[in-house]
C-alpha positions in Angstrom: 10.3 -30.1 10.3 8.9 -26.8 8.7 10.9 -25.3 5.9 12.8 -22.2 6.7 11.6 -18.9 5.2 14.2 -16.7 3.6 12.4 -13.4 3.7 13.5 -10.6 1.4 13.8 -7.4 3.5 14.9 -5.0 0.8 11.8 -2.8 0.8 11.5 -2.8 4.6 15.2 -2.0 5.0 14.6 1.1 2.9 11.4 2.0 4.8 13.0 4.9 6.7 13.2 6.8 3.3 9.4 7.0 3.3 7.4 9.2 5.7 4.6 6.7 6.0 3.8 3.2 4.6 2.0 2.6 1.3 -0.3 -0.4 0.9 2.4 -2.7 -0.3 4.6 -1.6 2.7 1.8 -2.6 5.1 1.5 -6.1 3.5 5.3 -6.5 3.5 5.6 -5.6 7.2 2.6 -7.7 8.2 4.2 -10.8 6.7 7.6 -10.0 8.1 6.1 -9.7 11.6 4.4 -13.0 11.0 7.6 -14.8 10.1 9.7 -13.1 12.7 7.3 -12.9 15.8 10.3 -13.0 18.2 14.0 -13.4 18.4 13.9 -17.1 18.4 12.4 -17.5 14.9 14.3 -19.9 12.7 13.7 -17.8 9.6 16.3 -15.5 8.0 16.0 -12.1 6.5 17.6 -11.6 3.1 19.4 -8.4 2.0 21.7 -7.3 -0.8 24.9 -5.9 0.7 28.3 -4.6 -0.6 29.6 -8.1 0.1 26.8 -10.0 -1.7 23.4 -11.3 -0.9 23.3 -12.2 2.8 21.0 -13.8 5.3 20.4 -12.2 8.7 19.1 -13.8 11.9 15.8 -13.1 13.6 17.1 -10.8 16.4 18.4 -8.3 13.9 15.3 -8.5 11.8 13.1 -8.0 14.8 15.0 -4.9 15.9 14.7 -3.5 12.4 10.9 -4.1 12.3 10.4 -2.5 15.7 12.3 0.6 14.7 10.4 0.8 11.4 7.1 0.8 13.4 8.4 3.7 15.4 9.4 5.6 12.4 6.1 5.1 10.6 4.1 5.8 13.8 1.9 2.8 13.2 1.5 2.1 16.9 0.7 5.6 18.2 -2.7 6.8 19.4 -4.3 8.8 16.6 -4.6 11.8 19.0 -0.8 12.0 19.0 -0.5 12.4 15.3 0.7 16.0 14.8 -1.4 16.4 11.7 -4.7 15.4 13.2 -5.6 18.6 15.0 -4.8 20.7 12.0 -6.9 18.5 9.8 -9.9 18.7 12.2 -9.5 22.4 12.2 -9.6 22.5 8.4 -12.7 20.4 8.3 -14.5 22.4 10.9 -13.7 25.7 9.2 -11.8 27.2 12.1 -9.2 28.6 9.7 -9.2 29.6 6.1 -6.9 28.9 3.2 -4.8 25.9 2.5 -3.3 24.0 5.5 0.4 23.2 4.7 0.9 22.1 8.3 -1.1 18.9 7.6 1.5 17.9 5.1 4.8 16.5 6.1 7.7 18.0 4.2 9.4 15.5 1.9 12.6 14.1 3.2 15.7 15.8 1.8 19.0 14.1 1.2 20.3 15.0 4.7 17.1 13.8 6.4 17.1 10.5 4.5 20.8 9.9 5.4 20.1 10.6 9.1 17.1 8.3 9.2 19.0 5.5 7.4 22.0 5.9 9.8 19.7 5.7 12.8 18.0 2.7 11.3 21.3 0.9 10.8 22.3 1.7 14.4 19.1 0.6 15.9 19.0 -2.6 13.8 22.6 -3.5 14.5 23.4 -4.9 11.0 26.1 -7.5 11.0 27.9 -9.4 8.2 25.2 -12.0 8.2 25.5 -15.4 6.4 26.1 -16.2 2.8 23.0 -17.5 1.0 24.9 -20.6 0.2 24.4 -21.6 3.8 20.6 -21.4 3.7 18.9 -24.7 4.8 18.2 -27.1 2.0 14.6 -26.8 0.8 14.1 -23.3 2.2 11.5 -20.9 0.7 12.6 -17.5 -0.5 9.8 -15.0 -0.3 9.9 -11.6 -1.9 6.8 -9.5 -1.2 8.3 -6.0 -1.5 9.0 -6.2 -5.3 11.5 -3.3 -5.1 14.6 -5.4 -5.7 13.1 -7.4 -8.6 14.2 -4.8 -11.1 17.9 -5.6 -10.3 18.8 -8.9 -11.9 22.0 -9.3 -9.9 20.0 -9.5 -6.6 18.5 -12.8 -7.7 21.1 -14.7 -9.7 22.0 -16.7 -6.6 18.7 -18.5 -7.0 20.0 -20.2 -10.1 22.6 -21.9 -7.9 20.1 -23.0 -5.3 17.4 -25.0 -7.3 16.4 -26.7 -4.0 15.0 -23.4 -2.8 11.4 -22.5 -3.7 11.3 -18.9 -5.0 8.0 -17.0 -4.5 7.5 -13.5 -5.7 4.5 -11.1 -5.2 3.5 -9.1 -8.3 0.6 -6.8 -7.6 -0.1 -6.0 -11.2 1.4 -5.1 -14.6 -0.2 -1.7 -14.8 3.0 0.1 -16.1 3.1 -2.4 -19.0 -0.6 -2.1 -19.8 -1.0 1.6 -19.2 2.4 3.2 -19.9 0.9 6.7 -20.4 0.2 6.8 -16.6 3.8 6.3 -15.6 7.3 7.5 -16.5 9.3 5.6 -19.2 11.7 4.5 -16.4 8.8 2.9 -14.5 7.9 0.9 -17.6 11.4 -0.4 -17.9 11.6 -1.0 -14.1 8.3 -3.0 -14.1 9.3 -4.9 -17.2 12.5 -6.1 -15.5 10.5 -7.1 -12.4 8.4 -9.4 -14.5 11.5 -10.8 -16.3 13.0 -11.6 -13.0 9.9 -13.6 -12.1 10.1 -15.3 -15.5 13.7 -16.4 -14.9 13.5 -17.3 -11.2 9.9 -17.7 -9.9 8.6 -21.1 -8.9 5.4 -19.4 -7.6 3.9 -15.9 -8.1 1.5 -14.4 -5.6 -1.1 -11.8 -6.5 -4.3 -10.2 -5.3 -7.1 -10.6 -7.8 -8.1 -12.8 -10.7 -7.8 -9.8 -12.9 -4.2 -9.3 -11.8 -3.5 -13.0 -12.3 -4.7 -12.8 -15.9 -2.6 -9.8 -16.7 0.5 -11.2 -15.0 0.2 -14.5 -16.8 -0.2 -12.8 -20.1 2.9 -10.6 -19.5 5.0 -13.6 -18.4 3.8 -15.6 -21.5 4.9 -12.8 -23.7 8.3 -13.0 -22.2 8.6 -16.7 -22.9 7.2 -18.5 -19.8 3.5 -19.5 -19.7 3.8 -22.2 -17.0 4.2 -20.2 -13.9 1.8 -21.1 -11.1 0.0 -18.0 -9.7 -1.6 -18.0 -6.3 -4.4 -15.4 -5.8 -5.2 -14.1 -2.3 -6.9 -10.8 -1.6 -5.1 -8.3 0.5 -6.0 -8.0 4.2 -7.4 -5.0 6.0 -4.4 -3.3 7.7 -4.3 -4.1 11.4 -4.3 -0.4 12.4 -7.6 0.1 10.5 -9.3 -2.9 12.1 -8.6 -2.0 15.7 -11.6 -0.8 17.8 -12.0 3.0 17.8 -14.6 5.7 17.2 -14.9 8.6 14.9 -13.8 11.9 16.4 -16.8 13.7 18.1 -15.2 17.0 16.9 -16.2 16.0 13.4 -19.9 15.4 14.2 -22.0 16.8 11.4 -19.0 17.7 9.3 -19.6 16.8 5.7 -16.4 15.4 4.2 -15.4 12.7 1.7 -12.1 10.8 1.7 -9.8 9.5 -1.0 -6.6 7.6 0.0 -3.7 6.9 -2.4 -0.5 8.2 -3.8 -1.2 11.4 -5.7 -0.3 10.5 -9.3 -2.2 10.6 -12.7 -3.3 6.9 -12.5 -5.2 7.5 -9.3 -7.4 10.1 -11.1 -7.5 12.8 -8.4 -8.0 15.3 -11.2 -11.6 14.0 -11.7 -12.4 14.6 -8.0 -10.9 18.1 -8.0 -13.0 18.9 -11.2 -16.1 17.6 -9.5 -15.4 19.7 -6.4 -14.9 22.8 -8.4 -18.5 22.3 -9.8 -19.9 21.4 -6.4 -18.3 24.5 -4.7 -19.6 26.7 -7.5 -23.1 25.4 -6.8 -23.1 25.3 -3.0 -20.5 27.8 -2.0 -19.5 27.6 1.7 -22.1 24.8 2.2 -20.1 22.5 -0.1 -18.7 19.3 1.5 -14.9 18.9 2.0 -12.6 16.5 0.1 -9.7 15.1 2.0 -6.9 13.6 -0.1 -4.6 11.4 1.9 -1.5 10.2 0.3 2.2 10.8 -0.5 2.9 13.1 -3.5 3.8 11.1 -6.5 4.5 11.8 -10.2 3.0 15.2 -11.3 1.5 15.7 -7.8 2.2 19.4 -7.8 0.3 19.9 -11.1 -2.6 17.8 -9.9 -3.0 19.4 -6.4 -2.2 22.8 -7.8 -5.7 22.9 -9.4 -7.1 23.1 -5.9 -4.4 24.9 -3.9 -4.1 27.7 -6.5 -7.8 28.5 -6.1 -8.5 30.3 -2.8 -12.2 29.3 -2.8 -11.6 25.7 -3.8 -8.7 25.3 -1.3 -11.0 25.8 1.6 -12.8 22.6 0.7 -10.0 20.4 -0.7 -7.3 19.3 1.7 -4.2 17.3 1.0 -2.7 15.3 3.9 0.6 13.4 3.6 2.3 11.4 6.4 -0.9 10.7 8.2 -0.6 7.7 10.6 -2.7 4.6 10.0 -4.6 5.0 13.3 -5.5 8.6 12.3 -6.6 7.4 8.9 -8.9 4.9 10.5 -10.5 7.5 12.7 -10.9 9.8 9.7 -12.5 7.0 7.6 -15.1 6.3 10.3 -16.5 9.8 10.0 -16.5 10.2 6.3 -19.6 10.5 4.1 -18.0 8.1 1.6 -14.7 6.7 0.4 -13.9 7.8 -3.1 -11.7 5.5 -5.4 -11.7 6.9 -8.9 -8.5 5.1 -10.2 -8.1 4.4 -13.9 -6.4 1.1 -13.1 -5.7 -1.0 -10.1 -4.3 -4.5 -9.3 -6.5 -4.7 -6.2 -7.9 -1.4 -4.8 -7.2 -1.5 -1.1 -9.3 1.7 -0.4 -12.4 -0.1 -1.6 -11.7 -2.9 0.9 -11.1 -0.4 3.7 -14.3 1.5 3.0 -16.3 -1.7 2.8 -14.8 -3.2 6.0 -15.4 0.0 8.0 -19.0 0.4 6.9 -18.4 3.5 4.9 -20.2 4.0 1.6 -17.8 3.6 -1.3 -17.9 5.2 -4.8 -15.3 3.5 -7.0 -14.3 3.4 -10.7 -15.9 0.7 -12.7 -12.7 -1.3 -13.4 -12.1 -5.0 -13.2 -10.2 -5.1 -9.9 -12.8 -3.0 -8.1 -15.6 -5.2 -9.4 -13.9 -8.2 -7.8 -13.9 -6.7 -4.3 -17.0 -4.4 -4.4 -19.9 -5.2 -2.2 -23.6 -4.3 -2.3 -22.9 -0.8 -1.0 -20.2 0.0 -3.5 -21.3 2.3 -6.3 -19.3 1.8 -9.5 -18.9 4.6 -12.0 -16.8 5.1 -15.2 -13.6 6.9 -14.2 -14.2 9.6 -16.8 -17.8 10.4 -16.0 -17.4 13.7 -14.0 -21.2 14.4 -14.1 -21.9 10.9 -12.7 -19.3 11.3 -9.9 -20.7 14.8 -9.0 -24.2 13.4 -8.7 -23.1 10.4 -6.7 -21.2 12.6 -4.3 -24.1 15.0 -3.8 -26.3 12.0 -3.0 -24.4 11.5 0.3 -25.1 13.7 3.3 -22.7 14.1 6.2 -21.2 10.8 7.6 -22.0 9.3 10.9 -19.8 9.0 14.0 -19.2 5.3 13.5 -17.5 2.8 15.6 -15.2 0.2 14.1 -17.5 -2.7 13.2 -16.7 -6.3 13.8 -14.2 -7.3 11.2 -14.4 -10.9 9.9 -11.3 -12.9 10.8 -10.8 -13.7 7.1 -10.2 -10.0 6.3 -7.5 -9.6 8.9 -3.7 -9.7 8.6 -3.5 -12.8 10.8 -5.6 -14.9 8.4 -3.9 -13.4 5.4 -0.4 -14.3 6.7 -1.5 -17.8 7.7 -3.0 -18.4 4.3 0.1 -17.2 2.5 2.3 -19.4 4.7 0.2 -22.5 4.2 0.1 -21.9 0.4 3.9 -21.6 0.3 4.5 -24.8 2.2 1.9 -26.7 0.2 3.5 -25.6 -3.0 7.1 -26.2 -1.9 6.1 -29.7 -0.8 4.7 -30.6 -4.2 6.7 -28.5 -6.7 8.8 -29.6 -9.6 11.9 -27.3 -9.6 11.9 -24.7 -12.4 14.9 -25.0 -14.7 
């Protein structure tokens, strides 16, 4: 009889606090959908509650996932995304100046409270079951990472040595590059790794580079024997669905970069390159579309473009864009730009490669692992080189979604993770 999966829902339960999903959110929700395909699933969702860590049945988990899909607009037609028409207008030059209407306003305290209340009502959260009642030999799976920084959330695992505990760690970037994050993020990430040191029977990660850095960090904290399973991330389902680029963007010359706006992602290099390009080409300069939620120091980073009335006609920031709309935008781009200083994986490189879009990426270890023959790798501090590479690309084509290999999809990814979990659980020696 298959082992029950005790799936940690902490990140997904807090999903309504985000306007749109990040890469880790999409991986988390894909696996949750896999383990809870319907109300009859024998798996349980795990959540911290005021009355302790509890398990919740599949019907409740399924309602929560369905409502989260609605909140994040992952299932809508891209034409129904309210930011799409404004973005197309910006790229076609129908208006001048910055386009604040293509950015969703951050949620305030009241908005967050309302969304969480609605989520609770739609999900129908009950008291659930104590984790002591989990089936013997179950597998606890934590993909979202968010709760790993709170030791109390995982102390119950010390009382259930029969349970296989598997944690995903995408990287140890805050520990390796503390200058790119806040001091609190360094402490937070350090505690995440310590939680894995104390409780993990298995760690899941995305590249061999990430495996090496995670193993080194865990060894520094006193545990060098943790098994680490490497499996590259999948192409998000919404990006692999059949669609075409928007005919309204035919001949429009634009480049795309997609990530949270924060120093590590190196948007500053692209904005500096665009300032040079606009100075040379004027109104004939291509456009840069920055898709991503504002992160640490985002106002200072984006202000370099928005405060310049000439540059702002060519640099556009979009937040809250749905995944279907992002897919359509990608299909018409001249190239995908990925200038990060550090990555555990580099999902945008995978997305550009899979959709047949030329990709220019920083020459870092994670990108080298997933680059293909069409990926151009450049140092992340070589503004001259990035400028030349960008100018080498004319306007993009009106592409259709190519045939996506099954191995790149979410179905294969989730199946591979499930198989790895059961294989490991069947053969493990419990960690003491």
